HTML snippet that shows the backbone in 3Dmol.js (N, CA, C, O; Angstrom):
<script src="https://3Dmol.org/build/3Dmol-min.js"></script>
<div id="view" style="width:600px;height:400px;position:relative"></div>
<script>
const pdb = `
ATOM      1  N   MET A   1     200.310 121.186 -74.892  1.00  0.00           N
ATOM      2  CA  MET A   1     201.568 121.612 -75.486  1.00  0.00           C
ATOM      3  C   MET A   1     202.437 122.263 -74.428  1.00  0.00           C
ATOM      4  O   MET A   1     201.943 122.945 -73.531  1.00  0.00           O
ATOM      5  N   ALA A   2     203.720 122.047 -74.542  1.00  0.00           N
ATOM      6  CA  ALA A   2     204.667 122.669 -73.628  1.00  0.00           C
ATOM      7  C   ALA A   2     204.743 124.168 -73.937  1.00  0.00           C
ATOM      8  O   ALA A   2     204.547 124.601 -75.073  1.00  0.00           O
ATOM      9  N   THR A   3     205.030 124.933 -72.901  1.00  0.00           N
ATOM     10  CA  THR A   3     205.224 126.370 -73.061  1.00  0.00           C
ATOM     11  C   THR A   3     206.716 126.654 -73.045  1.00  0.00           C
ATOM     12  O   THR A   3     207.427 126.220 -72.139  1.00  0.00           O
ATOM     13  N   VAL A   4     207.189 127.381 -74.045  1.00  0.00           N
ATOM     14  CA  VAL A   4     208.594 127.750 -74.163  1.00  0.00           C
ATOM     15  C   VAL A   4     208.697 129.239 -73.881  1.00  0.00           C
ATOM     16  O   VAL A   4     207.995 130.047 -74.488  1.00  0.00           O
ATOM     17  N   ILE A   5     209.586 129.598 -72.947  1.00  0.00           N
ATOM     18  CA  ILE A   5     209.793 130.991 -72.552  1.00  0.00           C
ATOM     19  C   ILE A   5     211.188 131.419 -72.994  1.00  0.00           C
ATOM     20  O   ILE A   5     212.174 130.737 -72.714  1.00  0.00           O
ATOM     21  N   LEU A   6     211.262 132.555 -73.689  1.00  0.00           N
ATOM     22  CA  LEU A   6     212.538 133.081 -74.184  1.00  0.00           C
ATOM     23  C   LEU A   6     212.803 134.472 -73.613  1.00  0.00           C
ATOM     24  O   LEU A   6     211.872 135.224 -73.325  1.00  0.00           O
ATOM     25  N   GLN A   7     214.062 134.797 -73.457  1.00  0.00           N
ATOM     26  CA  GLN A   7     214.451 136.143 -73.074  1.00  0.00           C
ATOM     27  C   GLN A   7     214.147 137.084 -74.235  1.00  0.00           C
ATOM     28  O   GLN A   7     214.204 136.678 -75.396  1.00  0.00           O
ATOM     29  N   ALA A   8     213.825 138.335 -73.930  1.00  0.00           N
ATOM     30  CA  ALA A   8     213.379 139.297 -74.949  1.00  0.00           C
ATOM     31  C   ALA A   8     214.406 139.489 -76.069  1.00  0.00           C
ATOM     32  O   ALA A   8     214.040 139.480 -77.244  1.00  0.00           O
ATOM     33  N   ALA A   9     215.670 139.659 -75.723  1.00  0.00           N
ATOM     34  CA  ALA A   9     216.696 139.896 -76.759  1.00  0.00           C
ATOM     35  C   ALA A   9     216.827 138.692 -77.686  1.00  0.00           C
ATOM     36  O   ALA A   9     216.964 138.856 -78.899  1.00  0.00           O
ATOM     37  N   PHE A  10     216.786 137.506 -77.134  1.00  0.00           N
ATOM     38  CA  PHE A  10     216.855 136.282 -77.932  1.00  0.00           C
ATOM     39  C   PHE A  10     215.626 136.178 -78.826  1.00  0.00           C
ATOM     40  O   PHE A  10     215.735 135.832 -80.002  1.00  0.00           O
ATOM     41  N   ALA A  11     214.459 136.479 -78.267  1.00  0.00           N
ATOM     42  CA  ALA A  11     213.209 136.399 -79.026  1.00  0.00           C
ATOM     43  C   ALA A  11     213.198 137.383 -80.189  1.00  0.00           C
ATOM     44  O   ALA A  11     212.735 137.045 -81.278  1.00  0.00           O
ATOM     45  N   ARG A  12     213.697 138.584 -79.974  1.00  0.00           N
ATOM     46  CA  ARG A  12     213.741 139.569 -81.067  1.00  0.00           C
ATOM     47  C   ARG A  12     214.592 139.046 -82.218  1.00  0.00           C
ATOM     48  O   ARG A  12     214.273 139.273 -83.385  1.00  0.00           O
ATOM     49  N   ARG A  13     215.650 138.363 -81.898  1.00  0.00           N
ATOM     50  CA  ARG A  13     216.581 137.899 -82.930  1.00  0.00           C
ATOM     51  C   ARG A  13     216.089 136.654 -83.672  1.00  0.00           C
ATOM     52  O   ARG A  13     216.301 136.533 -84.879  1.00  0.00           O
ATOM     53  N   TYR A  14     215.438 135.733 -82.969  1.00  0.00           N
ATOM     54  CA  TYR A  14     215.137 134.435 -83.571  1.00  0.00           C
ATOM     55  C   TYR A  14     213.658 134.118 -83.772  1.00  0.00           C
ATOM     56  O   TYR A  14     213.332 133.259 -84.592  1.00  0.00           O
ATOM     57  N   THR A  15     212.754 134.779 -83.054  1.00  0.00           N
ATOM     58  CA  THR A  15     211.337 134.409 -83.147  1.00  0.00           C
ATOM     59  C   THR A  15     210.443 135.610 -83.426  1.00  0.00           C
ATOM     60  O   THR A  15     209.269 135.607 -83.056  1.00  0.00           O
ATOM     61  N   ASP A  16     210.984 136.626 -84.068  1.00  0.00           N
ATOM     62  CA  ASP A  16     210.214 137.832 -84.384  1.00  0.00           C
ATOM     63  C   ASP A  16     209.600 138.457 -83.141  1.00  0.00           C
ATOM     64  O   ASP A  16     208.518 139.041 -83.204  1.00  0.00           O
ATOM     65  N   GLY A  17     210.291 138.336 -82.011  1.00  0.00           N
ATOM     66  CA  GLY A  17     209.857 138.980 -80.783  1.00  0.00           C
ATOM     67  C   GLY A  17     208.927 138.167 -79.907  1.00  0.00           C
ATOM     68  O   GLY A  17     208.536 138.635 -78.838  1.00  0.00           O
ATOM     69  N   GLN A  18     208.562 136.975 -80.320  1.00  0.00           N
ATOM     70  CA  GLN A  18     207.679 136.138 -79.506  1.00  0.00           C
ATOM     71  C   GLN A  18     208.460 135.561 -78.326  1.00  0.00           C
ATOM     72  O   GLN A  18     209.389 134.777 -78.516  1.00  0.00           O
ATOM     73  N   THR A  19     208.085 135.948 -77.117  1.00  0.00           N
ATOM     74  CA  THR A  19     208.788 135.471 -75.930  1.00  0.00           C
ATOM     75  C   THR A  19     208.153 134.228 -75.314  1.00  0.00           C
ATOM     76  O   THR A  19     208.769 133.571 -74.476  1.00  0.00           O
ATOM     77  N   GLN A  20     206.944 133.905 -75.716  1.00  0.00           N
ATOM     78  CA  GLN A  20     206.277 132.702 -75.223  1.00  0.00           C
ATOM     79  C   GLN A  20     205.698 131.946 -76.407  1.00  0.00           C
ATOM     80  O   GLN A  20     204.943 132.494 -77.209  1.00  0.00           O
ATOM     81  N   LEU A  21     206.070 130.675 -76.497  1.00  0.00           N
ATOM     82  CA  LEU A  21     205.656 129.826 -77.609  1.00  0.00           C
ATOM     83  C   LEU A  21     205.047 128.543 -77.070  1.00  0.00           C
ATOM     84  O   LEU A  21     205.444 128.069 -76.005  1.00  0.00           O
ATOM     85  N   ASP A  22     204.107 127.986 -77.775  1.00  0.00           N
ATOM     86  CA  ASP A  22     203.571 126.666 -77.458  1.00  0.00           C
ATOM     87  C   ASP A  22     204.123 125.679 -78.470  1.00  0.00           C
ATOM     88  O   ASP A  22     204.169 125.954 -79.669  1.00  0.00           O
ATOM     89  N   CYS A  23     204.546 124.515 -77.964  1.00  0.00           N
ATOM     90  CA  CYS A  23     205.166 123.537 -78.854  1.00  0.00           C
ATOM     91  C   CYS A  23     204.914 122.134 -78.324  1.00  0.00           C
ATOM     92  O   CYS A  23     205.107 121.872 -77.136  1.00  0.00           O
ATOM     93  N   ALA A  24     204.489 121.242 -79.189  1.00  0.00           N
ATOM     94  CA  ALA A  24     204.284 119.845 -78.816  1.00  0.00           C
ATOM     95  C   ALA A  24     205.572 119.071 -79.075  1.00  0.00           C
ATOM     96  O   ALA A  24     206.088 119.065 -80.192  1.00  0.00           O
ATOM     97  N   ALA A  25     206.083 118.420 -78.036  1.00  0.00           N
ATOM     98  CA  ALA A  25     207.285 117.602 -78.166  1.00  0.00           C
ATOM     99  C   ALA A  25     207.362 116.658 -76.970  1.00  0.00           C
ATOM    100  O   ALA A  25     206.924 117.001 -75.872  1.00  0.00           O
ATOM    101  N   SER A  26     207.915 115.478 -77.185  1.00  0.00           N
ATOM    102  CA  SER A  26     208.020 114.509 -76.094  1.00  0.00           C
ATOM    103  C   SER A  26     209.344 114.598 -75.348  1.00  0.00           C
ATOM    104  O   SER A  26     209.453 114.120 -74.219  1.00  0.00           O
ATOM    105  N   ASN A  27     210.363 115.212 -75.977  1.00  0.00           N
ATOM    106  CA  ASN A  27     211.647 115.404 -75.305  1.00  0.00           C
ATOM    107  C   ASN A  27     212.329 116.652 -75.865  1.00  0.00           C
ATOM    108  O   ASN A  27     211.854 117.266 -76.821  1.00  0.00           O
ATOM    109  N   TYR A  28     213.446 117.006 -75.249  1.00  0.00           N
ATOM    110  CA  TYR A  28     214.144 118.231 -75.622  1.00  0.00           C
ATOM    111  C   TYR A  28     214.580 118.227 -77.089  1.00  0.00           C
ATOM    112  O   TYR A  28     214.428 119.237 -77.776  1.00  0.00           O
ATOM    113  N   ALA A  29     215.111 117.126 -77.570  1.00  0.00           N
ATOM    114  CA  ALA A  29     215.572 117.061 -78.960  1.00  0.00           C
ATOM    115  C   ALA A  29     214.415 117.323 -79.926  1.00  0.00           C
ATOM    116  O   ALA A  29     214.578 118.049 -80.907  1.00  0.00           O
ATOM    117  N   ALA A  30     213.260 116.741 -79.654  1.00  0.00           N
ATOM    118  CA  ALA A  30     212.090 116.958 -80.510  1.00  0.00           C
ATOM    119  C   ALA A  30     211.616 118.403 -80.428  1.00  0.00           C
ATOM    120  O   ALA A  30     211.163 118.964 -81.426  1.00  0.00           O
ATOM    121  N   LEU A  31     211.718 119.005 -79.254  1.00  0.00           N
ATOM    122  CA  LEU A  31     211.338 120.405 -79.084  1.00  0.00           C
ATOM    123  C   LEU A  31     212.218 121.315 -79.937  1.00  0.00           C
ATOM    124  O   LEU A  31     211.716 122.187 -80.646  1.00  0.00           O
ATOM    125  N   VAL A  32     213.512 121.112 -79.867  1.00  0.00           N
ATOM    126  CA  VAL A  32     214.446 121.935 -80.641  1.00  0.00           C
ATOM    127  C   VAL A  32     214.213 121.741 -82.140  1.00  0.00           C
ATOM    128  O   VAL A  32     214.259 122.707 -82.902  1.00  0.00           O
ATOM    129  N   THR A  33     213.965 120.506 -82.567  1.00  0.00           N
ATOM    130  CA  THR A  33     213.685 120.231 -83.975  1.00  0.00           C
ATOM    131  C   THR A  33     212.432 120.973 -84.431  1.00  0.00           C
ATOM    132  O   THR A  33     212.413 121.570 -85.507  1.00  0.00           O
ATOM    133  N   ALA A  34     211.385 120.932 -83.604  1.00  0.00           N
ATOM    134  CA  ALA A  34     210.139 121.627 -83.955  1.00  0.00           C
ATOM    135  C   ALA A  34     210.327 123.138 -83.998  1.00  0.00           C
ATOM    136  O   ALA A  34     209.787 123.807 -84.880  1.00  0.00           O
ATOM    137  N   LEU A  35     211.087 123.678 -83.051  1.00  0.00           N
ATOM    138  CA  LEU A  35     211.321 125.125 -83.044  1.00  0.00           C
ATOM    139  C   LEU A  35     212.206 125.553 -84.218  1.00  0.00           C
ATOM    140  O   LEU A  35     212.021 126.634 -84.776  1.00  0.00           O
ATOM    141  N   GLU A  36     213.155 124.712 -84.585  1.00  0.00           N
ATOM    142  CA  GLU A  36     214.000 125.005 -85.748  1.00  0.00           C
ATOM    143  C   GLU A  36     213.160 125.037 -87.022  1.00  0.00           C
ATOM    144  O   GLU A  36     213.398 125.868 -87.898  1.00  0.00           O
ATOM    145  N   ALA A  37     212.187 124.148 -87.131  1.00  0.00           N
ATOM    146  CA  ALA A  37     211.324 124.138 -88.309  1.00  0.00           C
ATOM    147  C   ALA A  37     210.500 125.425 -88.397  1.00  0.00           C
ATOM    148  O   ALA A  37     210.262 125.936 -89.492  1.00  0.00           O
ATOM    149  N   ARG A  38     210.075 125.939 -87.272  1.00  0.00           N
ATOM    150  CA  ARG A  38     209.284 127.179 -87.240  1.00  0.00           C
ATOM    151  C   ARG A  38     210.142 128.421 -87.377  1.00  0.00           C
ATOM    152  O   ARG A  38     209.726 129.410 -87.979  1.00  0.00           O
ATOM    153  N   PHE A  39     211.358 128.365 -86.807  1.00  0.00           N
ATOM    154  CA  PHE A  39     212.241 129.533 -86.763  1.00  0.00           C
ATOM    155  C   PHE A  39     213.649 129.118 -87.188  1.00  0.00           C
ATOM    156  O   PHE A  39     214.485 128.824 -86.334  1.00  0.00           O
ATOM    157  N   PRO A  40     213.923 129.091 -88.498  1.00  0.00           N
ATOM    158  CA  PRO A  40     215.246 128.664 -88.972  1.00  0.00           C
ATOM    159  C   PRO A  40     216.365 129.456 -88.295  1.00  0.00           C
ATOM    160  O   PRO A  40     216.295 130.679 -88.173  1.00  0.00           O
ATOM    161  N   GLY A  41     217.394 128.735 -87.860  1.00  0.00           N
ATOM    162  CA  GLY A  41     218.519 129.337 -87.164  1.00  0.00           C
ATOM    163  C   GLY A  41     218.409 129.231 -85.650  1.00  0.00           C
ATOM    164  O   GLY A  41     219.376 129.483 -84.932  1.00  0.00           O
ATOM    165  N   PHE A  42     217.232 128.858 -85.168  1.00  0.00           N
ATOM    166  CA  PHE A  42     216.997 128.773 -83.729  1.00  0.00           C
ATOM    167  C   PHE A  42     217.968 127.805 -83.056  1.00  0.00           C
ATOM    168  O   PHE A  42     218.574 128.148 -82.041  1.00  0.00           O
ATOM    169  N   SER A  43     218.122 126.609 -83.604  1.00  0.00           N
ATOM    170  CA  SER A  43     218.945 125.591 -82.945  1.00  0.00           C
ATOM    171  C   SER A  43     220.425 125.971 -82.915  1.00  0.00           C
ATOM    172  O   SER A  43     221.115 125.647 -81.949  1.00  0.00           O
ATOM    173  N   ARG A  44     220.921 126.637 -83.933  1.00  0.00           N
ATOM    174  CA  ARG A  44     222.330 127.071 -83.929  1.00  0.00           C
ATOM    175  C   ARG A  44     222.599 128.038 -82.796  1.00  0.00           C
ATOM    176  O   ARG A  44     223.682 128.033 -82.211  1.00  0.00           O
ATOM    177  N   SER A  45     221.620 128.866 -82.485  1.00  0.00           N
ATOM    178  CA  SER A  45     221.805 129.861 -81.431  1.00  0.00           C
ATOM    179  C   SER A  45     221.947 129.214 -80.059  1.00  0.00           C
ATOM    180  O   SER A  45     222.547 129.804 -79.161  1.00  0.00           O
ATOM    181  N   LEU A  46     221.412 128.023 -79.885  1.00  0.00           N
ATOM    182  CA  LEU A  46     221.486 127.359 -78.583  1.00  0.00           C
ATOM    183  C   LEU A  46     222.894 126.894 -78.265  1.00  0.00           C
ATOM    184  O   LEU A  46     223.256 126.755 -77.097  1.00  0.00           O
ATOM    185  N   ASP A  47     223.688 126.653 -79.297  1.00  0.00           N
ATOM    186  CA  ASP A  47     225.063 126.214 -79.092  1.00  0.00           C
ATOM    187  C   ASP A  47     225.963 127.350 -78.633  1.00  0.00           C
ATOM    188  O   ASP A  47     227.085 127.112 -78.186  1.00  0.00           O
ATOM    189  N   SER A  48     225.487 128.561 -78.738  1.00  0.00           N
ATOM    190  CA  SER A  48     226.344 129.704 -78.419  1.00  0.00           C
ATOM    191  C   SER A  48     225.923 130.396 -77.130  1.00  0.00           C
ATOM    192  O   SER A  48     225.640 131.594 -77.119  1.00  0.00           O
ATOM    193  N   GLY A  49     225.886 129.639 -76.060  1.00  0.00           N
ATOM    194  CA  GLY A  49     225.706 130.259 -74.767  1.00  0.00           C
ATOM    195  C   GLY A  49     224.302 130.310 -74.206  1.00  0.00           C
ATOM    196  O   GLY A  49     223.927 131.300 -73.579  1.00  0.00           O
ATOM    197  N   MET A  50     223.515 129.263 -74.417  1.00  0.00           N
ATOM    198  CA  MET A  50     222.174 129.222 -73.831  1.00  0.00           C
ATOM    199  C   MET A  50     222.077 128.031 -72.881  1.00  0.00           C
ATOM    200  O   MET A  50     222.628 126.959 -73.134  1.00  0.00           O
ATOM    201  N   ALA A  51     221.366 128.252 -71.792  1.00  0.00           N
ATOM    202  CA  ALA A  51     221.057 127.174 -70.848  1.00  0.00           C
ATOM    203  C   ALA A  51     219.577 126.853 -70.986  1.00  0.00           C
ATOM    204  O   ALA A  51     218.805 127.661 -71.503  1.00  0.00           O
ATOM    205  N   VAL A  52     219.183 125.674 -70.524  1.00  0.00           N
ATOM    206  CA  VAL A  52     217.777 125.290 -70.596  1.00  0.00           C
ATOM    207  C   VAL A  52     217.312 124.807 -69.225  1.00  0.00           C
ATOM    208  O   VAL A  52     218.011 124.065 -68.535  1.00  0.00           O
ATOM    209  N   ALA A  53     216.123 125.246 -68.855  1.00  0.00           N
ATOM    210  CA  ALA A  53     215.473 124.760 -67.638  1.00  0.00           C
ATOM    211  C   ALA A  53     214.135 124.158 -68.048  1.00  0.00           C
ATOM    212  O   ALA A  53     213.332 124.793 -68.731  1.00  0.00           O
ATOM    213  N   ILE A  54     213.913 122.925 -67.617  1.00  0.00           N
ATOM    214  CA  ILE A  54     212.663 122.234 -67.908  1.00  0.00           C
ATOM    215  C   ILE A  54     211.949 122.020 -66.578  1.00  0.00           C
ATOM    216  O   ILE A  54     212.453 121.339 -65.685  1.00  0.00           O
ATOM    217  N   ASP A  55     210.780 122.609 -66.470  1.00  0.00           N
ATOM    218  CA  ASP A  55     209.996 122.522 -65.238  1.00  0.00           C
ATOM    219  C   ASP A  55     210.816 122.909 -64.010  1.00  0.00           C
ATOM    220  O   ASP A  55     210.731 122.270 -62.962  1.00  0.00           O
ATOM    221  N   GLY A  56     211.610 123.965 -64.159  1.00  0.00           N
ATOM    222  CA  GLY A  56     212.358 124.526 -63.035  1.00  0.00           C
ATOM    223  C   GLY A  56     213.708 123.898 -62.765  1.00  0.00           C
ATOM    224  O   GLY A  56     214.415 124.356 -61.868  1.00  0.00           O
ATOM    225  N   GLU A  57     214.099 122.869 -63.502  1.00  0.00           N
ATOM    226  CA  GLU A  57     215.383 122.224 -63.296  1.00  0.00           C
ATOM    227  C   GLU A  57     216.306 122.530 -64.467  1.00  0.00           C
ATOM    228  O   GLU A  57     215.948 122.313 -65.625  1.00  0.00           O
ATOM    229  N   ILE A  58     217.502 123.038 -64.155  1.00  0.00           N
ATOM    230  CA  ILE A  58     218.471 123.390 -65.196  1.00  0.00           C
ATOM    231  C   ILE A  58     219.257 122.143 -65.587  1.00  0.00           C
ATOM    232  O   ILE A  58     219.706 121.379 -64.732  1.00  0.00           O
ATOM    233  N   TYR A  59     219.414 121.956 -66.896  1.00  0.00           N
ATOM    234  CA  TYR A  59     220.107 120.775 -67.415  1.00  0.00           C
ATOM    235  C   TYR A  59     221.362 121.178 -68.169  1.00  0.00           C
ATOM    236  O   TYR A  59     221.369 122.154 -68.920  1.00  0.00           O
ATOM    237  N   GLN A  60     222.432 120.404 -67.955  1.00  0.00           N
ATOM    238  CA  GLN A  60     223.678 120.591 -68.685  1.00  0.00           C
ATOM    239  C   GLN A  60     223.596 119.927 -70.064  1.00  0.00           C
ATOM    240  O   GLN A  60     224.021 120.507 -71.064  1.00  0.00           O
ATOM    241  N   THR A  61     223.054 118.721 -70.108  1.00  0.00           N
ATOM    242  CA  THR A  61     222.912 117.975 -71.357  1.00  0.00           C
ATOM    243  C   THR A  61     221.468 117.473 -71.448  1.00  0.00           C
ATOM    244  O   THR A  61     221.183 116.336 -71.074  1.00  0.00           O
ATOM    245  N   PRO A  62     220.572 118.305 -71.937  1.00  0.00           N
ATOM    246  CA  PRO A  62     219.145 117.989 -71.903  1.00  0.00           C
ATOM    247  C   PRO A  62     218.633 117.131 -73.050  1.00  0.00           C
ATOM    248  O   PRO A  62     217.429 116.883 -73.118  1.00  0.00           O
ATOM    249  N   LEU A  63     219.480 116.671 -73.944  1.00  0.00           N
ATOM    250  CA  LEU A  63     219.065 116.100 -75.221  1.00  0.00           C
ATOM    251  C   LEU A  63     217.831 115.196 -75.162  1.00  0.00           C
ATOM    252  O   LEU A  63     216.900 115.383 -75.944  1.00  0.00           O
ATOM    253  N   LEU A  64     217.806 114.235 -74.263  1.00  0.00           N
ATOM    254  CA  LEU A  64     216.684 113.297 -74.215  1.00  0.00           C
ATOM    255  C   LEU A  64     215.774 113.507 -73.008  1.00  0.00           C
ATOM    256  O   LEU A  64     214.951 112.647 -72.693  1.00  0.00           O
ATOM    257  N   GLU A  65     215.918 114.639 -72.336  1.00  0.00           N
ATOM    258  CA  GLU A  65     215.047 114.921 -71.193  1.00  0.00           C
ATOM    259  C   GLU A  65     213.597 114.987 -71.651  1.00  0.00           C
ATOM    260  O   GLU A  65     213.290 115.634 -72.652  1.00  0.00           O
ATOM    261  N   PRO A  66     212.706 114.321 -70.926  1.00  0.00           N
ATOM    262  CA  PRO A  66     211.298 114.328 -71.324  1.00  0.00           C
ATOM    263  C   PRO A  66     210.649 115.696 -71.129  1.00  0.00           C
ATOM    264  O   PRO A  66     211.001 116.455 -70.226  1.00  0.00           O
ATOM    265  N   ILE A  67     209.705 115.977 -71.997  1.00  0.00           N
ATOM    266  CA  ILE A  67     208.908 117.204 -71.912  1.00  0.00           C
ATOM    267  C   ILE A  67     207.450 116.780 -71.992  1.00  0.00           C
ATOM    268  O   ILE A  67     207.026 116.140 -72.955  1.00  0.00           O
ATOM    269  N   GLY A  68     206.704 117.141 -70.983  1.00  0.00           N
ATOM    270  CA  GLY A  68     205.298 116.787 -70.940  1.00  0.00           C
ATOM    271  C   GLY A  68     204.427 117.861 -71.565  1.00  0.00           C
ATOM    272  O   GLY A  68     204.914 118.949 -71.874  1.00  0.00           O
ATOM    273  N   PRO A  69     203.160 117.576 -71.754  1.00  0.00           N
ATOM    274  CA  PRO A  69     202.257 118.552 -72.374  1.00  0.00           C
ATOM    275  C   PRO A  69     202.060 119.810 -71.537  1.00  0.00           C
ATOM    276  O   PRO A  69     201.685 120.856 -72.069  1.00  0.00           O
ATOM    277  N   ASP A  70     202.310 119.718 -70.235  1.00  0.00           N
ATOM    278  CA  ASP A  70     202.174 120.884 -69.362  1.00  0.00           C
ATOM    279  C   ASP A  70     203.518 121.434 -68.913  1.00  0.00           C
ATOM    280  O   ASP A  70     203.570 122.258 -68.000  1.00  0.00           O
ATOM    281  N   SER A  71     204.605 120.994 -69.535  1.00  0.00           N
ATOM    282  CA  SER A  71     205.938 121.448 -69.142  1.00  0.00           C
ATOM    283  C   SER A  71     206.169 122.906 -69.516  1.00  0.00           C
ATOM    284  O   SER A  71     205.556 123.446 -70.437  1.00  0.00           O
ATOM    285  N   GLU A  72     207.074 123.517 -68.769  1.00  0.00           N
ATOM    286  CA  GLU A  72     207.511 124.876 -69.073  1.00  0.00           C
ATOM    287  C   GLU A  72     209.015 124.815 -69.305  1.00  0.00           C
ATOM    288  O   GLU A  72     209.768 124.342 -68.454  1.00  0.00           O
ATOM    289  N   VAL A  73     209.435 125.296 -70.456  1.00  0.00           N
ATOM    290  CA  VAL A  73     210.845 125.236 -70.858  1.00  0.00           C
ATOM    291  C   VAL A  73     211.352 126.664 -71.011  1.00  0.00           C
ATOM    292  O   VAL A  73     210.794 127.458 -71.768  1.00  0.00           O
ATOM    293  N   HIS A  74     212.424 126.979 -70.275  1.00  0.00           N
ATOM    294  CA  HIS A  74     213.027 128.313 -70.351  1.00  0.00           C
ATOM    295  C   HIS A  74     214.398 128.207 -71.018  1.00  0.00           C
ATOM    296  O   HIS A  74     215.218 127.366 -70.649  1.00  0.00           O
ATOM    297  N   PHE A  75     214.628 129.060 -71.990  1.00  0.00           N
ATOM    298  CA  PHE A  75     215.966 129.195 -72.566  1.00  0.00           C
ATOM    299  C   PHE A  75     216.553 130.466 -71.987  1.00  0.00           C
ATOM    300  O   PHE A  75     215.960 131.541 -72.080  1.00  0.00           O
ATOM    301  N   LEU A  76     217.735 130.330 -71.385  1.00  0.00           N
ATOM    302  CA  LEU A  76     218.368 131.428 -70.662  1.00  0.00           C
ATOM    303  C   LEU A  76     219.796 131.629 -71.140  1.00  0.00           C
ATOM    304  O   LEU A  76     220.479 130.656 -71.460  1.00  0.00           O
ATOM    305  N   PRO A  77     220.259 132.862 -71.193  1.00  0.00           N
ATOM    306  CA  PRO A  77     221.667 133.081 -71.524  1.00  0.00           C
ATOM    307  C   PRO A  77     222.550 132.588 -70.384  1.00  0.00           C
ATOM    308  O   PRO A  77     222.210 132.741 -69.211  1.00  0.00           O
ATOM    309  N   LEU A  78     223.690 131.994 -70.743  1.00  0.00           N
ATOM    310  CA  LEU A  78     224.642 131.558 -69.723  1.00  0.00           C
ATOM    311  C   LEU A  78     225.229 132.782 -69.033  1.00  0.00           C
ATOM    312  O   LEU A  78     225.434 133.824 -69.657  1.00  0.00           O
ATOM    313  N   ILE A  79     225.493 132.645 -67.758  1.00  0.00           N
ATOM    314  CA  ILE A  79     226.076 133.735 -66.995  1.00  0.00           C
ATOM    315  C   ILE A  79     227.531 133.400 -66.730  1.00  0.00           C
ATOM    316  O   ILE A  79     227.840 132.353 -66.160  1.00  0.00           O
ATOM    317  N   GLY A  80     228.423 134.287 -67.143  1.00  0.00           N
ATOM    318  CA  GLY A  80     229.843 134.086 -66.903  1.00  0.00           C
ATOM    319  C   GLY A  80     230.230 134.590 -65.528  1.00  0.00           C
ATOM    320  O   GLY A  80     229.571 135.468 -64.973  1.00  0.00           O
ATOM    321  N   GLY A  81     231.262 134.054 -64.998  1.00  0.00           N
ATOM    322  CA  GLY A  81     231.701 134.498 -63.684  1.00  0.00           C
ATOM    323  C   GLY A  81     233.154 134.140 -63.492  1.00  0.00           C
ATOM    324  O   GLY A  81     233.783 133.505 -64.339  1.00  0.00           O
ATOM    325  N   GLY A  82     233.653 134.552 -62.390  1.00  0.00           N
ATOM    326  CA  GLY A  82     235.056 134.230 -62.171  1.00  0.00           C
ATOM    327  C   GLY A  82     235.426 134.253 -60.732  1.00  0.00           C
ATOM    328  O   GLY A  82     236.580 134.001 -60.388  1.00  0.00           O
TER     329      GLY A  82
END
`;
const viewer = $3Dmol.createViewer("view");
viewer.addModel(pdb, "pdb");
viewer.setStyle({}, {cartoon: {color: "spectrum"}});
viewer.zoomTo();
viewer.render();
</script>
């Protein structure tokens, strides 16, 4: 199963404080669907300023990016700058 890593503030709000989750999914879309089923409201929060890194690579549009059984997926808040 892939390991999903969340920032503490995000985890408190959407996953009852769980910052590390295990989830079986073959791609990013399936991962988000599975996490939404476990934690209603999770997927809506991703539209409001979250980035995703899969196995150390940050993706702009990760929808169909593959996720392997040993993958590590990080959800990170977007950083604003100017």
